C-alpha positions as CSV (number, residue, x, y, z in Angstrom):
1,M,161.0,51.4,-59.5
2,I,163.9,49.9,-57.7
3,T,164.9,51.0,-54.2
4,I,168.6,51.0,-53.5
5,G,170.2,52.0,-50.2
6,N,173.8,52.7,-49.2
7,C,175.5,51.5,-46.0
8,S,179.1,52.7,-46.6
9,G,180.9,55.7,-48.1
10,F,184.5,54.6,-47.3
11,Y,186.5,51.9,-45.7
12,G,186.0,52.6,-42.0
13,D,182.4,53.9,-42.2
14,R,179.8,53.1,-39.5
15,F,179.9,49.3,-38.9
16,S,176.3,49.0,-37.8
17,A,175.0,50.7,-41.0
18,M,174.4,47.4,-42.9
19,R,172.1,46.0,-40.2
20,D,170.6,49.3,-39.5
21,M,169.6,49.8,-43.2
22,L,168.2,46.2,-43.5
23,E,166.1,46.8,-40.4
24,G,165.1,50.4,-41.2
25,G,162.7,49.9,-44.1
26,R,162.0,48.3,-47.5
27,L,165.0,47.9,-49.8
28,D,165.6,45.9,-53.0
29,V,169.3,46.3,-52.9
30,L,171.9,47.5,-50.4
31,T,175.1,48.8,-51.7
32,G,178.4,49.9,-50.1
33,D,181.4,51.8,-51.4
34,Y,184.6,50.9,-49.6
35,L,187.3,52.0,-52.1
36,A,189.1,55.3,-52.6
37,E,192.5,56.1,-54.1
38,L,194.1,56.0,-50.7
39,T,192.2,52.8,-49.8
40,M,193.7,51.0,-52.8
41,L,197.2,52.0,-51.6
42,I,196.4,50.6,-48.2
43,L,195.1,47.3,-49.6
44,G,198.1,47.1,-51.9
45,K,200.4,47.3,-48.8
46,D,198.3,44.6,-47.2
47,T,198.9,42.3,-50.1
48,L,202.7,42.8,-49.8
49,K,202.5,41.2,-46.4
50,D,199.8,38.6,-47.2
51,P,198.7,38.0,-50.8
52,S,195.4,36.4,-49.6
53,T,194.2,39.7,-48.3
54,G,193.5,42.9,-50.3
55,Y,189.8,43.2,-49.7
56,A,187.8,45.2,-47.1
57,K,187.7,43.0,-44.1
58,T,185.0,45.2,-42.4
59,F,182.6,44.3,-45.2
60,L,183.1,40.6,-44.5
61,R,182.3,41.1,-40.8
62,Q,179.2,43.1,-41.7
63,V,178.0,40.3,-44.0
64,A,178.6,37.7,-41.3
65,D,176.4,39.8,-39.0
66,S,173.6,40.7,-41.4
67,I,173.4,38.2,-44.3
68,D,170.6,36.1,-42.7
69,L,168.5,39.2,-42.3
70,A,169.2,40.2,-45.9
71,L,168.2,36.8,-47.2
72,Q,165.0,36.9,-45.1
73,R,164.0,40.2,-46.5
74,D,165.1,39.4,-50.1
75,V,167.6,42.2,-50.2
76,K,170.5,41.9,-52.6
77,I,173.9,43.2,-51.5
78,V,176.3,44.8,-54.0
79,S,179.7,46.2,-53.0
80,N,183.2,47.1,-54.4
81,A,184.7,45.8,-51.2
82,G,186.6,43.1,-53.2
83,G,189.3,45.7,-53.8
84,L,192.4,43.9,-55.1
85,N,191.0,40.4,-54.3
86,P,187.3,40.0,-55.1
87,A,187.8,36.3,-55.6
88,G,189.3,36.0,-52.1
89,L,186.4,38.0,-50.6
90,A,183.8,35.9,-52.4
91,K,185.5,32.7,-51.1
92,A,185.6,34.2,-47.5
93,I,181.8,35.0,-47.7
94,E,181.1,31.4,-48.9
95,A,183.1,30.1,-46.0
96,L,180.7,31.7,-43.6
97,G,178.4,28.8,-44.4
98,T,175.3,30.8,-45.3
99,R,173.0,29.8,-48.2
100,A,173.8,33.1,-50.0
101,K,174.7,32.8,-53.7
102,V,177.9,34.9,-54.2
103,A,179.2,36.3,-57.5
104,Y,182.2,38.5,-58.1
105,V,183.4,40.7,-60.9
106,D,187.1,41.2,-61.8
107,G,189.3,42.2,-64.7
108,D,190.2,45.6,-63.4
109,D,193.6,44.6,-61.9
110,L,196.4,45.6,-64.2
111,R,199.4,45.2,-61.9
112,G,202.4,44.2,-63.9
113,R,200.6,44.8,-67.2
114,L,201.0,48.6,-67.6
115,D,204.0,49.5,-69.7
116,S,203.9,53.0,-68.4
117,H,203.9,51.8,-64.7
118,P,205.5,48.4,-64.7
119,D,206.3,48.5,-60.9
120,A,203.0,49.9,-59.7
121,L,201.8,48.7,-56.4
122,T,198.2,48.9,-57.6
123,A,196.8,49.6,-61.1
124,N,193.1,49.2,-61.4
125,A,190.8,50.1,-64.3
126,Y,187.5,51.6,-63.4
127,L,185.0,49.0,-64.7
128,G,181.2,49.5,-65.2
129,A,177.9,48.2,-64.1
130,F,176.9,45.6,-66.7
131,G,178.9,42.8,-65.0
132,I,177.0,43.5,-61.8
133,A,173.7,43.4,-63.6
134,H,174.5,40.1,-65.2
135,A,175.4,38.6,-61.8
136,L,172.1,39.7,-60.4
137,D,170.2,38.4,-63.4
138,A,171.9,35.0,-62.8
139,G,170.5,34.9,-59.3
140,A,173.3,36.2,-57.1
141,D,172.4,37.3,-53.6
142,I,175.7,39.1,-53.1
143,V,177.9,40.6,-55.7
144,V,181.4,41.9,-54.9
145,T,183.7,43.6,-57.3
146,G,187.2,45.0,-57.7
147,R,187.6,48.6,-58.9
148,V,184.3,49.6,-60.5
149,T,183.3,53.2,-60.6
150,D,181.6,54.4,-57.4
151,A,178.2,54.8,-59.0
152,S,178.4,51.3,-60.7
153,V,177.2,49.5,-57.6
154,V,174.0,51.4,-57.9
155,V,173.7,51.5,-61.7
156,G,174.2,47.7,-62.0
157,P,171.1,46.8,-59.9
158,A,169.0,49.4,-61.9
159,I,170.1,47.8,-65.2
160,A,169.1,44.4,-63.9
161,H,165.7,45.6,-62.6
162,H,164.7,47.7,-65.6
163,G,166.3,45.7,-68.4
164,W,168.2,48.7,-69.8
165,K,170.4,48.1,-72.8
166,R,173.9,49.3,-73.7
167,D,172.5,52.2,-75.6
168,S,169.9,53.3,-72.9
169,Y,172.2,56.3,-72.4
170,D,169.7,58.7,-70.7
171,E,168.5,56.0,-68.3
172,L,172.1,55.0,-67.5
173,A,173.1,58.6,-67.0
174,G,170.2,59.1,-64.6
175,A,171.2,56.1,-62.6
176,V,174.9,57.3,-62.5
177,V,173.7,60.6,-61.0
178,A,171.7,58.8,-58.4
179,G,174.6,56.5,-57.7
180,H,177.0,59.5,-57.3
181,V,174.6,61.1,-54.8
182,I,174.3,58.1,-52.5
183,E,177.8,56.5,-52.9
184,C,179.4,58.7,-50.2
185,G,176.8,57.7,-47.6
186,T,175.7,60.3,-45.2
187,Q,177.3,63.2,-47.2
188,A,173.9,63.2,-49.0
189,T,171.9,63.5,-45.8
190,G,173.7,66.4,-44.1
191,G,177.2,65.1,-43.5
192,N,180.0,67.6,-44.3
193,F,177.3,70.1,-45.2
194,S,178.0,73.8,-45.2
195,G,174.4,74.5,-44.3
196,F,174.4,72.2,-41.2
197,L,173.0,75.1,-39.1
198,T,169.8,75.0,-41.2
199,M,169.2,71.4,-40.0
200,S,167.0,71.0,-37.0
201,P,168.6,70.2,-33.6
202,Q,166.8,66.9,-33.7
203,A,168.2,66.1,-37.2
204,R,171.7,66.8,-36.0
205,A,171.4,65.0,-32.6
206,R,170.7,61.6,-34.0
207,P,173.2,59.6,-36.2
208,L,172.7,60.7,-39.7
209,G,170.7,58.3,-41.8
210,F,172.2,56.7,-44.9
211,P,170.7,57.7,-48.2
212,V,168.3,55.7,-50.4
213,A,167.7,56.1,-54.2
214,E,164.3,55.2,-55.8
215,I,165.2,54.8,-59.4
216,A,162.4,54.7,-62.1
217,V,162.5,53.0,-65.4
218,D,163.3,56.2,-67.2
219,G,166.4,56.8,-65.1
220,S,164.8,59.6,-63.0
221,S,165.2,59.1,-59.2
222,I,164.1,60.3,-55.8
223,I,166.8,60.6,-53.1
224,T,165.5,60.0,-49.6
225,K,166.4,58.3,-46.3
226,Q,164.7,55.9,-44.0
227,D,162.3,57.2,-41.4
228,E,163.4,57.9,-37.8
229,T,167.0,58.5,-38.8
230,G,169.0,61.7,-38.4
231,G,170.0,64.2,-41.0
232,T,168.0,65.6,-43.8
233,V,167.6,65.3,-47.6
234,T,167.1,68.6,-49.3
235,V,168.0,70.1,-52.7
236,D,171.1,71.7,-51.0
237,T,172.3,68.4,-49.4
238,V,171.9,66.7,-52.8
239,T,173.6,69.6,-54.6
240,A,176.5,69.3,-52.1
241,Q,177.1,65.7,-53.1
242,L,176.6,66.3,-56.8
243,L,179.4,69.0,-56.7
244,Y,181.8,66.6,-54.9
245,E,184.8,65.3,-56.8
246,I,183.6,66.1,-60.4
247,Q,185.9,67.5,-63.0
248,G,183.9,69.2,-65.7
249,P,180.5,69.3,-67.4
250,L,180.8,65.7,-68.6
251,Y,181.0,62.9,-66.1
252,L,182.9,60.2,-67.9
253,G,182.1,56.6,-67.0
254,P,182.7,53.2,-68.5
255,D,179.1,52.8,-69.6
256,V,177.9,56.3,-70.3
257,T,179.0,59.9,-70.5
258,T,176.7,61.9,-68.2
259,D,175.9,65.6,-68.9
260,L,176.0,67.2,-65.5
261,T,174.5,70.4,-66.9
262,S,171.3,68.5,-67.6
263,I,170.5,67.7,-64.0
264,R,167.3,69.1,-62.5
265,L,166.5,68.9,-58.8
266,Q,163.2,69.4,-57.1
267,E,162.0,68.9,-53.5
268,V,158.9,66.7,-53.7
269,G,158.3,66.0,-50.1
270,I,160.0,66.0,-46.7
271,D,163.4,64.4,-47.1
272,R,162.6,63.6,-50.8
273,V,164.4,65.2,-53.7
274,A,163.7,64.3,-57.3
275,I,166.4,64.1,-59.9
276,T,165.1,64.5,-63.5
277,G,166.2,65.5,-67.0
278,V,169.6,63.8,-67.0
279,T,170.9,63.0,-70.4
280,G,173.7,60.7,-71.5
281,T,175.8,59.9,-74.5
282,P,178.2,57.0,-75.4
283,P,181.1,56.4,-73.0
284,P,184.8,57.2,-73.9
285,A,186.8,54.6,-75.8
286,T,189.3,54.1,-73.0
287,L,189.1,53.2,-69.4
288,K,190.7,55.2,-66.6
289,V,193.2,53.4,-64.5
290,A,194.1,54.4,-60.9
291,V,197.8,53.8,-60.4
292,N,199.5,53.8,-57.0
293,S,203.3,53.4,-56.7
294,L,205.5,53.5,-53.6
295,G,207.1,56.9,-53.6
296,G,209.5,56.6,-50.7
297,Y,209.4,57.5,-47.1
298,R,208.4,60.6,-45.1
299,N,208.6,61.9,-41.6
300,S,207.6,65.1,-39.8
301,A,208.1,67.1,-36.6
302,E,205.7,69.6,-35.1
303,F,207.1,72.5,-33.1
304,V,204.9,74.6,-30.7
305,L,205.4,78.3,-30.9
306,T,203.9,80.3,-28.0
307,G,203.3,83.9,-27.1
308,P,205.0,87.0,-28.5
309,D,207.5,87.2,-31.4
310,I,206.1,84.2,-33.2
311,D,207.6,85.2,-36.6
312,A,211.1,85.7,-35.0
313,K,210.9,82.4,-33.2
314,A,209.9,80.6,-36.4
315,T,212.7,82.3,-38.3
316,W,215.4,81.4,-35.8
317,L,214.2,77.7,-35.7
318,R,214.2,77.4,-39.4
319,D,217.7,79.0,-39.7
320,Q,219.1,76.6,-37.1
321,L,217.6,73.5,-38.7
322,D,218.3,74.5,-42.3
323,A,222.0,74.6,-41.4
324,E,221.9,71.1,-39.8
325,L,219.4,69.0,-41.9
326,P,221.0,66.6,-44.3
327,I,221.0,67.5,-48.0
328,G,218.8,65.3,-50.2
329,P,215.3,65.0,-48.8
330,D,212.5,67.2,-49.9
331,Y,211.7,69.5,-47.0
332,T,208.4,71.4,-46.5
333,W,207.6,73.9,-43.8
334,S,203.9,74.5,-43.0
335,T,202.4,77.8,-42.6
336,Y,201.1,78.9,-39.1
337,R,198.6,81.3,-37.7
338,I,199.4,84.2,-35.4
339,P,197.7,83.4,-32.0
340,A,195.1,85.8,-30.6
341,P,196.5,88.4,-28.3
342,D,196.0,88.3,-24.6
343,S,194.8,84.7,-24.7
344,P,193.3,83.4,-21.4
345,T,194.7,79.9,-22.1
346,E,198.2,78.8,-23.1
347,E,196.9,76.7,-26.0
348,G,195.1,79.8,-27.4
349,A,198.5,81.6,-27.3
350,A,200.2,78.9,-29.3
351,C,200.5,77.7,-32.8
352,I,202.1,74.8,-34.7
353,L,205.0,75.0,-37.1
354,R,205.4,71.7,-39.0
355,L,208.4,70.3,-40.8
356,S,207.8,67.5,-43.3
357,A,210.5,65.6,-45.2
358,R,210.3,63.0,-48.0
359,A,213.1,60.9,-49.5
360,A,213.6,57.6,-51.3
361,D,215.7,56.3,-48.4
362,A,214.1,55.8,-45.1
363,D,217.3,56.6,-43.2
364,A,217.5,60.0,-44.8
365,V,214.2,61.0,-43.0
366,G,214.9,59.0,-39.8
367,R,217.3,60.1,-37.1
368,A,219.2,62.1,-39.7
369,M,216.2,64.4,-39.7
370,T,214.7,64.1,-36.2
371,A,218.0,64.2,-34.2
372,P,218.9,67.8,-35.3
373,A,215.4,68.9,-34.5
374,I,215.3,67.4,-31.0
375,E,218.9,68.5,-30.2
376,L,217.7,72.1,-30.3
377,A,215.4,71.5,-27.3
378,L,217.6,73.6,-25.0
379,A,219.2,75.7,-27.7
380,S,216.5,77.4,-29.7
381,Y,213.5,79.7,-29.2
382,P,212.0,80.3,-25.8
383,G,209.2,77.8,-25.0
384,F,210.6,75.2,-27.4
385,H,208.7,71.9,-27.4
386,V,207.2,69.5,-29.9
387,T,203.8,67.9,-30.0
388,A,205.1,64.3,-29.9
389,P,208.4,62.4,-29.7
390,P,210.2,61.7,-33.0
391,G,208.5,59.1,-35.1
392,R,209.9,56.5,-37.5
393,P,209.7,57.1,-41.2
394,S,206.6,55.8,-43.0
395,P,206.2,54.8,-46.6
396,F,204.1,57.0,-48.9
397,G,202.5,56.3,-52.2
398,I,202.1,58.4,-55.4
399,Y,198.8,58.4,-57.3
400,K,198.6,58.9,-61.1
401,A,195.9,58.3,-63.6
402,A,196.5,56.3,-66.8
403,Y,194.2,55.2,-69.6
404,V,194.0,51.9,-71.5
405,R,192.0,50.3,-74.3
406,R,189.0,48.4,-73.1
407,D,190.4,45.1,-74.3
408,R,193.3,45.5,-71.8
409,A,190.8,45.1,-68.9
410,P,188.1,42.6,-69.8
411,E,185.2,42.8,-67.3
412,T,184.6,39.2,-66.2
413,V,181.7,37.9,-64.0
414,H,182.2,34.8,-61.9
415,L,178.8,33.3,-61.2
416,P,177.7,31.2,-58.2
417,D,177.5,28.1,-60.3
418,G,181.2,28.4,-61.2
419,S,180.7,29.6,-64.8
420,T,182.1,32.9,-66.1
421,Y,180.8,35.6,-68.4
422,E,182.8,38.3,-70.2
423,V,180.9,41.5,-70.5
424,P,180.7,42.7,-74.1
425,A,182.1,46.1,-75.1
426,P,179.8,49.1,-75.5
427,L,178.0,49.6,-78.8
428,A,179.5,53.0,-79.5
429,Y,182.1,55.4,-78.1
430,A,182.2,59.2,-77.6
431,E,183.7,61.2,-80.3
432,A,185.3,63.8,-78.0
433,S,188.6,63.0,-76.4
434,R,188.9,62.5,-72.7
435,A,191.0,65.6,-72.3
436,S,188.5,67.9,-73.9
437,A,185.6,66.3,-72.0
438,E,187.2,66.4,-68.6
439,T,188.0,70.1,-68.7
440,S,186.1,73.2,-69.2
441,R,188.8,75.8,-68.6
442,A,187.4,79.3,-68.4
443,S,189.2,82.3,-69.6
444,D,191.4,84.1,-67.1
445,K,189.8,87.4,-68.2
446,M,187.9,89.0,-65.4
447,T,184.2,89.6,-66.0
448,S,182.6,93.0,-65.3
449,R,181.7,93.7,-61.7
450,P,178.5,95.3,-60.4
451,T,178.8,99.1,-60.0
452,E,176.8,99.2,-56.7
453,A,178.5,99.2,-53.3
454,T,180.4,96.0,-52.7
455,P,181.3,95.6,-49.0
456,R,183.9,92.9,-48.2
457,R,182.2,90.1,-46.5
458,E,182.7,86.4,-45.9
459,L,181.9,84.5,-49.1
460,G,180.0,82.0,-46.8
461,E,177.3,84.6,-46.2
462,L,176.2,84.0,-49.7
463,V,177.3,80.5,-50.8
464,Y,177.7,76.9,-49.6
465,A,180.7,74.8,-50.6
466,R,181.9,71.2,-50.8
467,S,185.4,70.1,-51.6
468,G,187.6,67.0,-52.0
469,D,190.4,65.4,-53.9
470,K,190.9,63.8,-57.3
471,G,194.4,62.5,-57.3
472,G,196.7,65.6,-57.1
473,D,193.8,67.9,-58.1
474,A,191.4,69.6,-55.7
475,N,187.8,69.9,-56.5
476,L,185.7,72.8,-55.1
477,G,182.0,73.3,-55.7
478,L,180.3,76.6,-54.8
479,W,176.6,77.2,-55.0
480,V,173.9,79.6,-53.9
481,P,171.5,77.7,-51.5
482,Q,167.8,77.5,-51.9
483,G,166.0,80.6,-50.6
484,K,168.5,83.1,-51.9
485,S,167.8,85.1,-55.0
486,D,168.5,84.1,-58.6
487,V,170.4,87.4,-58.8
488,A,172.9,85.9,-56.4
489,V,173.3,82.9,-58.7
490,E,174.0,85.2,-61.7
491,W,176.6,87.1,-59.6
492,L,178.4,83.8,-58.7
493,L,178.4,82.6,-62.3
494,D,179.7,85.9,-63.6
495,T,182.2,86.3,-60.8
496,V,184.0,83.0,-60.6
497,T,187.0,83.0,-62.9
498,P,190.4,81.3,-62.5
499,E,191.9,84.7,-61.6
500,W,189.2,85.3,-59.0
501,V,189.9,81.8,-57.5
502,R,193.6,82.6,-57.3
503,E,192.8,85.8,-55.3
504,L,190.4,83.9,-53.1
505,L,192.8,81.0,-52.4
506,P,196.4,82.3,-52.6
507,E,197.8,78.7,-52.4
508,A,196.4,78.3,-56.0
509,E,198.3,81.3,-57.3
510,D,200.5,79.5,-59.8
511,L,198.2,76.6,-60.6
512,A,195.9,75.8,-63.6
513,I,192.2,76.1,-62.8
514,D,189.2,74.8,-64.6
515,I,185.7,76.4,-64.1
516,T,182.5,74.7,-65.0
517,P,179.2,76.7,-64.7
518,L,176.3,74.6,-63.5
519,P,173.4,77.1,-63.6
520,H,170.7,74.5,-62.9
521,L,172.5,73.5,-59.7
522,R,172.9,77.3,-58.9
523,G,176.6,77.0,-58.8
524,V,180.0,76.3,-60.3
525,N,182.5,73.5,-60.1
526,I,186.2,74.4,-59.7
527,V,189.2,72.1,-60.3
528,I,192.5,73.3,-59.0
529,H,195.2,71.2,-60.7
530,D,198.2,69.9,-58.6
531,L,197.2,71.6,-55.4
532,L,197.6,68.3,-53.7
533,G,200.8,67.3,-55.4
534,E,201.1,63.6,-56.1
535,G,197.9,62.7,-54.3
536,V,196.7,62.3,-50.7
537,A,199.2,59.6,-49.8
538,A,202.2,61.7,-50.8
539,S,200.9,65.2,-50.0
540,T,202.5,67.2,-47.2
541,R,199.7,69.8,-47.4
542,F,197.9,70.7,-44.1
543,D,194.7,69.3,-45.6
544,P,195.9,66.6,-48.0
545,Q,192.4,65.6,-49.3
546,A,191.1,69.2,-49.6
547,K,188.2,68.3,-47.3
548,G,188.3,71.7,-45.7
549,L,189.1,73.7,-48.8
550,G,185.5,74.7,-49.3
551,E,185.1,76.0,-45.8
552,W,188.4,78.0,-46.1
553,A,187.0,79.5,-49.3
554,R,183.7,80.4,-47.5
555,S,185.7,82.1,-44.7
556,R,187.5,84.4,-47.1
557,F,186.4,88.1,-47.5
558,V,185.3,89.1,-51.0
559,D,183.5,92.0,-52.6
560,I,179.7,91.2,-52.6
561,P,177.1,93.6,-53.9
562,E,175.1,95.2,-51.1
563,G,171.8,94.1,-52.6
564,L,172.8,90.4,-52.4
565,L,173.3,90.6,-48.7
């Protein structure tokens, strides 16, 4: 068995976590995930100002603070914090003057080499775990990478420890699932968890502990956390993370295709959940590439509407501005809520109406947009004011996915002794195309409904949810928590169709929707295509990363059979 901990789920996570994890209990490897689609865009902008940057500087400061302790405890550190410049990060770590042996993996950076996106700010193929494994086998104490898959920082150490081969598909798939659970840090221990009220006050009072995966030679694992840390690890917290940002029944990776329908979860102790039964098949023949391009500039203004006649006030403002705003930019008006009547506070009687604008030219969304808005301060609806003074336009990025042959992105390991190693290609590839594997589009036909009484109640009385973004698509997982009946699971699986989702979430009314039943996880995964437009960096949606989408869904009233309540 190998024990692998996590100390970061995003660039900006808890700084003390690396030292806390090293001090908190026995580990073989400590991993950190610092990259996301938005992070790559941020790092890309950094390199425009200074080509020597492009990596997660927080990770470097954490290593400076903790590397002596890691070496003392013989804990290896593996992270994708290298971003766009893993060589630069490795050099910066070596400059700290420690005795740590540092290796790095690159080959993912395809900037300037994609015919479909020649001017991309960033273009990074998702590499796998065998390069990381080779670096650890060669004696590296720290391995930093560019854009590998989030789970690869966990799978690589498991490969090195257990000696798995390229065709150890079930074992690799099991490690991928374990890696997917712990890569987002405290989301596996109660963070962003719909069932947070089931957690004890003590568990919620302390900082949530970061997760740990104990991975066996057969690929099965136990998800846990260190003692005396906050949060909790249950079947439901693990399910929440498993349903986060997946896109179909098959989880496509560079090393293995993981069958998500094969996952089995079982609580085997306090804060210990076993993952078993995971099966895998060969990976796809192509690598996915995350592409970020500069899309132009955007700006916004937020107007405060207070008291009675909210609709009329909003209409007057929009009519006034629509007549004055320059033609050209793409304008979006947000929705707003009607304040509660007879509010005892002014804030409770107010709501926000937001105007967003995007254009290729910064000047078009600068004073040309903000001046007409502010000039209405004494000439529009009663109570006119804005939440902040006009801001300057800011650049935004557009995310797209591309796919390349594997020989376009050779995975290369740079070892501590100065030598390099190119990771061989997989032994076989999946027969199914990526398109068919990544979707499981259910029929729009409505299933039959129970004939018993079906009062309209909040969906959240019956299910938990977790949501997030995948480029311009929104991912929504719904599941029936432990302790509720299997009949409720059957109802959920029978009920959730694309048409039902469109009724539940009217913003998805005209969008394509994929449904993947996951009965062993007691739930379904839903992908709403294009809800987020061109990705988080370009979206003008109120919740651009769909983080609150699941909780909005749980707040909606639906017909639920009386017996299930």
